[in-house]
N, C-alpha and C positions, 0 to 999 in steps of 0.2 A: 757468857757467850762461849760457844764451842769453838775449838781451834780452827776448824775448816772455814769459818765465817770471816776470819781475819783478812784473808787474801781476797782478790777479785773473784766474784762468782762466775763460773763458766757459763751458767745458764741465764745470766743477766741480759735482758733485752730480747729473750726468745719467747716470752709469753705471748700467746695469741688469744684473741677473743673467742668465746665459746662457739659462736656461730661458724667461724672459720675452721675450727677443729671439726665440727660436724660436716662441713663441706669437704674437707680433706678426707675424712673417714668415708664419706659417700664415694668420693673419687677412687679411693683405694679399693673399696669393695667392688665397684664397677670394673676396675682393672683386673681384680682377681677373678670375677665372674666371666669376664671376656676371655681370660687365659683358659679357664675351664671349658668355656664354650668353643674356643678354637680347637682345643685338644679333643673335645667331644665330636666336633665336625670332622676332624682328620681321622679319628678312630672309626667313625660311622662309614667313611669312604673306604678305609683300609685298616684293619682286616674286616671291618664290619661287625655289627652286633652278634650275628650268628657265629662268625669266626672267632670272636672273643669268648663266646660261651663255650664253643668246642674246646678252646684252649684251656679254659677254667675247669671244664668237666673231664679233660684228658686223664688226670691221675685216677679218677674214679672209674671211668670207662675202661681203662687199661686193666683194672682189677675185677671187673664184672664177669660173670660166667659168659661163655660164648653165646652170642645171639641176644643177650639181655641189653636193654637200653634204659635211659632215663624216661620218665613219663610226666605228663602235665595233667593234673586233676582239675585245673581251672581253665576255662575256655580261652581267656586272654593271656595266660601265663607264657605261651611260646613267643608272644610279642613283647610283653612287659619285662620279663626276666632278662633277656639279652640286652634290652635298653638300660635297665638298672645297672647291669655289669659294665656297659660302655660308659655310663656316667661315673661309676666307681673308678674305672681305669683312667678316665679323663681327669678326675680329681687328683689321683695319685701322680699322674704325669705332670699336672700343673702345680703340684705342691710346692716346689721351689719358688715359683712366682708368687703364689698365695702367701707363703711365709715371708718373702721379701717385702711384700706390701705391708704386712703386719710390722716387720722390722722398721721400714721407712716411716711408718706412722708414729712408732714409739720412740725411735732414736733421738729426735730433737730434744726430748725431755730428759735425756740421760746424761750423766757425767761421763767423761772420757774413760775412766776406769770401769764404769758400768757397761759402756759400749764394748769394751774389751771382753767382757764376760758374756754379754747377750748374743753377739753375732756368732761366735763359735758354738754356743749352745743351740741356736736356731739351726745352723748347718748340720751339726752332729746329731741332733734329735731327728731331723728329717732323714738323714742317711740311716740311722739305727732303725727307725720305723720301717723303712723300705727293705732293709736287710732282714728284719724280722718277718715281714710278709713273704719275701723271696725264700727264706729258710723254711717257712711253713709250706709253701707251694711245692718247692723242688725236693724237699727231703721228707717232711712230716706226712704230707698227704699220702704219698705212695706207700709208706710203711704202715700207716693207720688202716688204709683201705685193704691192703694185703692181709693184715692181721685179722680184720673183721671178716673178710671173705673166707679165710682159712678156718676161722672159729665157727662160722655160721653152719647150721645143719644142712645137709645136701638136699633135703626135702623142700627147703625155702628157695624160691626164685626171687632174686633181688631185682627190684624195679623202682629205684628211688625217685621221689617227686622233685621236679626241678626247683620249685620254690623252697622246699625244705633244704635242698642241697645249697641253694644260694644263701639261705639263712645260716646254715652250718659253716659255710666258707667265710662269710662276713665275720661271724663270731670268732672263728679261729684266727683270721687275719688280724682283727683288732686285739685279740689276746696276745698273739706273738709280737705284733707291732708294739703294743704297750709294754710287754715284758722286756723287750730289747731297749726300753728307755730307762732301765734300772740305773745305769751309770750316770745319766743326766740327773735323776732324782738324788742320787748320792752326792754328786758334785754340788748341786744347788743347796741341799741341806747343810753340807759342810761349809760352803762359801758364806752363807748368811749367818753362820755361827750357831745354828740350832743344835748341831752335834759336832763333836770334835773327831779328828781322825782316829784317836785312840779308842773312843767310844764305838766308832764304826767297826774297828777291828775286833773289839770285844763282843759286838753284836753278831759277828760272823756265823757262829753256830746256830743262833736263833733264826737268822735269815735263811739258812739251809732248810730248817724245818718249815718255815713260813713259805718258802718257794715250793716245796712239795705239797703243802696244803692248798696253795693257790692253784697249782697245776692239777690237783685232784678235783677241785671245784670247777675250774674253767673248761678243761679238756674232756673229751669223751672218756667213758670209764674203761680205758685200755692202758696198759702199762707203757706202751710205745710212745704215745703222745704225751703222757704225763712226764716220762723221763726226758723227752725231747724238749719240753718246756722248762722243767725244773733245773736240769743241768746247765743249760745256757744262762739261766737267771743267776745261778750261783757263781759261774765264771764272770758274768758281767758285773756282779757286785764287787768282785776283786778288781776288775778294770776301773770301776767307779772310784774305789778307794785310792788307787794309783793316780787316776786323772784328777781327783780332788786336791791332792797334794800339789800337783803342778799348777792347777787353776788358782789356788789360794796364793801361791808364790807370785804369779804373773798378773793378778788382777786386784792388787791392793790399792786402796784409795791413797792419794798423796799424803793425807794426814796419818794414815796407818804406817806408811813407809818412814815418815819423819820420826814418829814416836818409836818405831822399831829401832 
């Protein structure tokens, strides 16, 4: 018998029938969808789908030649693309509620020391993803579009397609949002004991090479966006190592503390 079974089980009496789990899961999903729906409704009223699209297109439009605009090659694109952007913005806005529903569903099945680990991870991963998206929009887009326009031959008139632009924006947002999750991945790997802090420190030089390879594959083939993704990833890896040491110290299971 393992040592943690000798005391009273924290989770004793919390078992629920499978059907009640399914009902709770359905209720949690409905609440998450309602939150997204409310945000979608509010954004549709203000600033509206067209207003949101103008906001998203602003970094590109600012760097287009005078008189150049974005074009729609599909008949229904001017209607569908702004709606898709509104839905994306609504999901980002409702993300804290969505993640809270996930947390509330999972929490009853966790031990106290596991709850100490999961809740900070849920909050920090949400914030880091949003910071990654904001960094991409406010800093990277302007620099990338400026670089591309300066590099482009004068004989070419830029008229980007709105669907292609939406696809590019989504790819970049996901890439930067995911890249900013590096500290979370490092903390989780260290906490579950898959790698030690010393191993993470030894892997530092390999991670720098890996970050530049990932940046070269994901971002457009320009040095600005590649550096803008690779350098934060390297810095966030260091943050992850530092955070992992704190997490391991504060989220030990009772039996780990007694054995220590």
